[in-house]
C-alpha positions as CSV (number, residue, x, y, z in Angstrom):
1,X,-6.1,59.3,125.4
2,X,-3.7,62.2,124.8
3,X,-4.0,65.5,126.5
4,X,-2.3,68.8,126.7
5,X,-0.9,70.7,129.7
6,X,-0.9,74.4,130.7
7,X,1.6,75.6,133.2
8,X,0.9,78.4,135.7
9,X,4.2,79.5,137.4
10,X,4.1,80.5,141.0
11,X,0.4,79.8,141.3
12,X,-0.9,81.2,144.6
13,X,-3.7,79.2,146.1
14,X,-6.7,80.7,147.8
15,X,-5.8,79.3,151.2
16,X,-2.3,80.7,151.4
17,X,0.1,78.2,149.8
18,X,1.9,78.4,146.4
19,X,2.3,75.7,143.7
20,X,5.8,76.6,142.2
21,X,4.4,75.3,138.9
22,X,0.7,74.5,138.8
23,X,-0.1,72.2,135.9
24,X,-3.5,72.1,134.3
25,X,-4.1,69.1,132.1
26,X,-6.9,69.4,129.5
27,X,-8.3,68.0,126.3
28,X,-10.3,69.6,123.6
29,X,-13.0,68.3,121.2
30,X,-14.3,70.0,118.1
31,X,-13.1,73.2,116.4
32,X,-13.2,76.7,117.8
33,X,-14.9,79.0,115.4
34,X,-13.5,82.3,114.2
35,X,-15.2,84.6,116.7
36,X,-14.7,82.1,119.5
37,X,-18.4,82.0,120.3
38,X,-18.9,78.2,120.4
39,X,-16.8,77.3,123.4
40,X,-18.1,74.9,126.1
41,X,-16.3,74.1,129.3
42,X,-16.9,70.7,130.9
43,X,-15.0,70.3,134.2
44,X,-14.2,66.9,135.7
45,X,-15.9,65.3,138.7
46,X,-14.6,63.4,141.8
47,X,-12.0,60.8,141.0
48,X,-12.5,61.3,137.3
49,X,-10.2,62.3,134.5
50,X,-11.2,63.6,131.1
51,X,-11.3,60.1,129.6
52,X,-13.8,59.0,132.2
53,X,-16.4,61.7,131.3
54,X,-16.0,62.4,127.6
55,X,-18.3,59.5,126.7
56,X,-21.1,62.0,126.3
57,X,-19.2,64.0,123.7
58,X,-20.0,63.0,120.1
59,X,-22.4,63.7,117.2
60,X,-26.0,63.3,118.6
61,X,-24.7,63.0,122.2
62,X,-25.1,65.5,125.1
63,X,-22.3,67.7,123.8
64,X,-21.8,67.7,120.0
65,X,-18.2,68.4,118.8
66,X,-19.5,69.0,115.2
67,X,-21.1,72.3,116.5
68,X,-19.2,73.2,119.7
69,X,-15.6,73.5,120.8
70,X,-15.5,71.6,124.1
71,X,-12.7,71.9,126.7
72,X,-12.4,69.5,129.6
73,X,-10.0,70.8,132.2
74,X,-8.9,68.2,134.7
75,X,-9.4,69.3,138.3
76,X,-6.4,69.9,140.5
77,X,-5.9,66.7,142.6
78,X,-7.2,64.2,139.9
79,X,-3.8,62.7,139.1
80,X,-3.3,64.5,135.7
81,X,-3.4,68.1,136.8
82,X,-1.2,69.1,139.8
83,X,-1.9,66.4,142.5
84,X,-0.2,64.8,145.5
85,X,0.9,62.0,143.2
86,X,2.7,64.1,140.7
87,X,4.1,67.3,142.4
88,X,7.7,67.6,143.7
89,X,8.6,67.7,147.3
90,X,7.9,69.3,149.7
91,X,4.3,69.3,148.4
92,X,3.8,65.6,147.7
93,X,1.7,63.0,149.6
94,X,1.1,64.2,153.1
95,X,2.0,67.8,152.3
96,X,-0.3,68.7,149.4
97,X,-2.0,72.0,150.1
98,X,-5.8,72.5,150.2
99,X,-7.0,73.4,146.8
100,X,-10.4,75.1,146.4
101,X,-12.7,75.5,143.4
102,X,-11.6,79.2,143.5
103,X,-8.2,77.9,142.5
104,X,-9.7,75.5,139.8
105,X,-11.8,78.1,138.1
106,X,-9.1,80.8,138.1
107,X,-6.6,78.4,136.5
108,X,-9.3,77.4,134.0
109,X,-10.0,81.0,133.1
110,X,-6.2,81.6,132.5
111,X,-6.1,78.6,130.2
112,X,-9.0,79.7,128.1
113,X,-7.7,83.2,127.8
114,X,-4.0,82.5,127.2
115,X,-4.2,79.4,125.0
116,X,-7.4,80.0,123.1
117,X,-8.3,83.7,123.4
118,X,-11.7,82.8,124.8
119,X,-13.2,85.5,127.0
120,X,-16.8,84.3,127.1
121,X,-18.2,80.7,127.2
122,X,-21.3,79.7,125.5
123,X,-22.0,77.1,128.1
124,X,-20.5,75.5,131.2
125,X,-21.7,71.9,131.7
126,X,-20.8,70.0,134.8
127,X,-21.9,67.0,136.9
128,X,-21.2,66.6,140.6
129,X,-17.9,68.4,141.4
130,X,-18.1,69.7,137.8
131,X,-21.4,71.3,138.7
132,X,-19.8,72.9,141.7
133,X,-17.1,74.4,139.4
134,X,-19.8,75.6,136.9
135,X,-21.6,77.5,139.7
136,X,-18.3,79.0,140.9
137,X,-17.7,80.3,137.3
138,X,-21.2,81.8,137.2
139,X,-20.7,83.7,140.5
140,X,-17.1,84.8,140.1
141,X,-17.1,85.5,136.4
142,X,-20.7,86.4,135.5
143,X,-19.7,88.3,132.3
144,X,-17.7,85.3,131.0
145,X,-20.5,82.7,131.1
146,X,-23.6,82.8,128.9
147,X,-25.2,79.5,130.1
148,X,-24.9,76.9,132.8
149,X,-26.2,73.3,133.1
150,X,-25.3,72.1,136.6
151,X,-26.2,68.5,137.1
152,X,-26.4,66.8,140.6
153,X,-24.2,69.4,142.3
154,X,-24.4,72.3,144.7
155,X,-23.3,75.9,145.3
156,X,-22.3,75.0,148.8
157,X,-21.5,71.6,150.2
158,X,-24.3,70.8,152.7
159,X,-23.7,69.6,156.2
160,X,-25.2,66.2,155.3
161,X,-23.0,65.9,152.3
162,X,-20.0,66.6,154.6
163,X,-21.1,63.7,156.9
164,X,-21.0,61.4,153.8
165,X,-17.6,62.7,152.8
166,X,-16.2,62.2,156.4
167,X,-17.5,58.7,156.3
168,X,-15.7,58.0,153.0
169,X,-12.5,59.5,154.3
170,X,-12.6,57.5,157.5
171,X,-13.2,54.3,155.5
172,X,-10.2,54.9,153.2
173,X,-7.9,56.0,156.0
174,X,-8.8,52.9,158.0
175,X,-6.4,51.0,155.8
176,X,-3.4,49.5,157.7
177,X,-1.0,51.5,155.4
178,X,-2.3,54.9,156.7
179,X,0.2,56.8,158.8
180,X,-1.8,59.8,159.8
181,X,-0.9,62.0,156.8
182,X,0.1,59.6,154.0
183,X,-0.1,55.9,152.9
184,X,3.1,53.8,152.9
185,X,1.7,51.6,150.1
186,X,-1.3,51.4,147.8
187,X,-4.2,50.9,150.2
188,X,-6.1,48.1,148.5
189,X,-8.2,47.2,151.5
190,X,-9.2,50.8,152.1
191,X,-10.0,51.5,148.5
192,X,-12.1,48.4,148.2
193,X,-14.0,49.4,151.3
194,X,-14.4,53.0,150.0
195,X,-15.9,51.6,146.8
196,X,-18.6,49.7,148.7
197,X,-19.5,52.6,150.9
198,X,-19.7,54.8,147.9
199,X,-21.9,52.4,146.1
200,X,-24.5,52.6,148.9
201,X,-24.7,56.4,148.5
202,X,-24.3,56.9,144.8
203,X,-27.2,54.7,143.7
204,X,-30.7,54.9,145.1
205,X,-32.5,52.3,147.2
206,X,-34.9,51.7,144.3
207,X,-31.9,51.0,142.0
208,X,-30.9,48.1,144.1
209,X,-34.5,47.0,144.7
210,X,-35.1,46.8,141.0
211,X,-31.8,45.1,140.4
212,X,-30.9,47.6,137.7
213,X,-27.3,46.4,137.7
214,X,-28.5,43.4,135.7
215,X,-29.3,45.6,132.7
216,X,-25.9,47.3,133.0
217,X,-24.1,44.1,132.2
218,X,-23.3,42.7,135.7
219,X,-24.0,39.1,136.6
220,X,-24.7,39.7,140.3
221,X,-24.7,42.4,142.9
222,X,-21.3,41.3,144.0
223,X,-20.1,41.5,140.4
224,X,-21.4,45.1,140.3
225,X,-19.7,46.1,143.5
226,X,-16.4,44.6,142.6
227,X,-16.0,45.4,138.9
228,X,-17.8,48.8,139.0
229,X,-17.2,50.4,142.4
230,X,-14.1,48.7,143.8
231,X,-12.4,48.9,140.5
232,X,-13.2,52.6,140.0
233,X,-11.2,53.6,143.1
234,X,-8.5,51.0,143.0
235,X,-7.1,52.6,139.8
236,X,-6.5,55.9,141.5
237,X,-3.9,57.2,143.9
238,X,-5.4,57.4,147.3
239,X,-3.6,60.7,148.2
240,X,-5.2,62.2,145.1
241,X,-8.6,60.9,146.2
242,X,-8.2,62.5,149.6
243,X,-7.1,65.8,148.2
244,X,-10.1,66.0,145.9
245,X,-12.4,65.0,148.8
246,X,-11.1,68.0,150.7
247,X,-11.8,70.3,147.8
248,X,-15.4,69.0,147.7
249,X,-15.7,69.4,151.5
250,X,-15.0,73.1,151.4
251,X,-16.8,73.9,148.1
252,X,-18.8,77.1,148.6
253,X,-19.3,79.8,145.9
254,X,-19.5,82.5,148.6
255,X,-16.4,81.6,150.6
256,X,-14.2,84.3,149.2
257,X,-13.4,88.0,149.5
258,X,-16.0,88.8,146.8
259,X,-19.0,87.6,148.7
260,X,-17.8,87.2,152.3
261,X,-19.8,84.1,152.9
262,X,-23.1,85.5,151.7
263,X,-24.5,82.6,149.7
264,X,-27.6,84.5,148.6
265,X,-25.4,87.3,147.2
266,X,-23.3,84.8,145.4
267,X,-26.3,83.0,143.9
268,X,-27.8,86.3,142.9
269,X,-24.7,87.2,141.0
270,X,-25.1,84.2,138.6
271,X,-26.7,86.0,135.6
272,X,-26.1,83.1,133.1
273,X,-29.2,81.4,131.8
274,X,-29.1,78.2,133.9
275,X,-30.7,74.9,134.3
276,X,-30.1,73.3,137.7
277,X,-30.7,69.5,137.4
278,X,-30.7,67.3,140.6
279,X,-31.7,63.7,140.5
280,X,-34.9,62.9,142.3
281,X,-33.2,60.1,144.1
282,X,-29.7,61.6,144.8
283,X,-28.8,60.8,148.4
284,X,-26.3,63.6,148.9
285,X,-27.0,66.4,146.4
286,X,-30.7,66.4,147.2
287,X,-33.4,68.1,145.0
288,X,-34.6,70.0,148.1
289,X,-31.1,71.6,148.5
290,X,-30.9,72.4,144.8
291,X,-34.4,73.9,144.7
292,X,-33.5,76.3,147.5
293,X,-30.4,77.4,145.7
294,X,-32.1,77.8,142.3
295,X,-34.8,80.0,143.9
296,X,-32.0,82.6,144.7
297,X,-30.6,82.7,141.1
298,X,-32.2,85.3,138.9
299,X,-32.2,83.4,135.6
300,X,-32.3,79.8,136.5
301,X,-34.7,76.9,135.9
302,X,-35.1,74.0,138.4
303,X,-35.5,70.8,136.4
304,X,-35.4,67.4,138.2
305,X,-34.1,64.2,136.6
306,X,-36.9,61.7,137.4
307,X,-34.7,58.7,137.8
308,X,-34.0,55.9,140.3
309,X,-30.3,55.9,139.3
310,X,-29.5,58.2,142.3
311,X,-26.5,60.4,141.8
312,X,-25.4,58.5,138.8
313,X,-28.5,59.8,136.9
314,X,-26.3,62.8,136.2
315,X,-23.5,60.6,134.6
316,X,-25.6,58.0,132.8
317,X,-23.0,56.2,130.7
318,X,-25.1,53.0,131.1
319,X,-28.5,54.6,131.1
320,X,-29.8,56.0,127.7
321,X,-33.0,57.4,129.1
322,X,-31.3,59.7,131.6
323,X,-28.7,60.7,128.9
324,X,-31.7,61.8,126.7
325,X,-32.9,64.0,129.6
326,X,-29.5,65.7,129.8
327,X,-29.3,66.1,126.1
328,X,-32.7,67.8,126.0
329,X,-31.6,70.3,128.7
330,X,-28.5,71.2,126.8
331,X,-30.5,71.6,123.6
332,X,-33.0,73.8,125.4
333,X,-30.5,76.1,127.1
334,X,-28.5,76.5,123.8
335,X,-31.6,77.2,121.7
């Protein structure tokens, strides 16, 4: 699918490095109305590009382009926006700087203002790392966000979540082509192993016990692991996956000069009408963590997705029941 790009010259990153030209890839759906009041931002998630997540955009789907103007900005590090795989030396693989969600959302705000003249969003909708970006928006730009639906994400990456991410990183960098800071060739062995580790965390125990992969069109468990999970990561550049993983690792809406590490203050600054939606069976963005964060937000509802699809309940491309749950939440918050 085609996409557009927005360049930010001499883009200074939060952690002290500069991208000589930061490139933000994006795609739009629907038509912006005259007063620019119908804009929805839908950031990407880990390892995903806009074409991976736009399945839920369409008439009668979660986000309706007949009513709303939807912008998907591709996260830095995802292979379309500035990433290890596409920037010039000396910032290529092995030297790509740490990018934070502070950087992502500031670039996104510049895109909306300079290209579309949008100063206030009707909604930010995000899943997983997209939910992290949505909550960053709400805390850092409260006057620019009317509503948030944050699905299976967090305001601050938990310690347990970091353990999961460190395990994924160790699995991928266990490939024989790893040289300490870069890969000398496409790490097929490491990416396949990463897919299998990820599959054990992303789906719940009950998903596998009930053999739900059968209803999703897979002939066997091995078929599901190979064609869904191994394939998902094999198509990506491993340096990009590592860069995005580091962004996820340090995600924290309070880790900036505005809030000085005070998570309660950052959550309290989110005035947007919000629905925080964890999955009951998510193994790394747990409902308990989400409930504790929601309690510190002044205008937020805690609404659990009752599903055994684990983390994938928040991205239910193969699960109409969970998609209907997400669509109801968006309709409720926009009503």
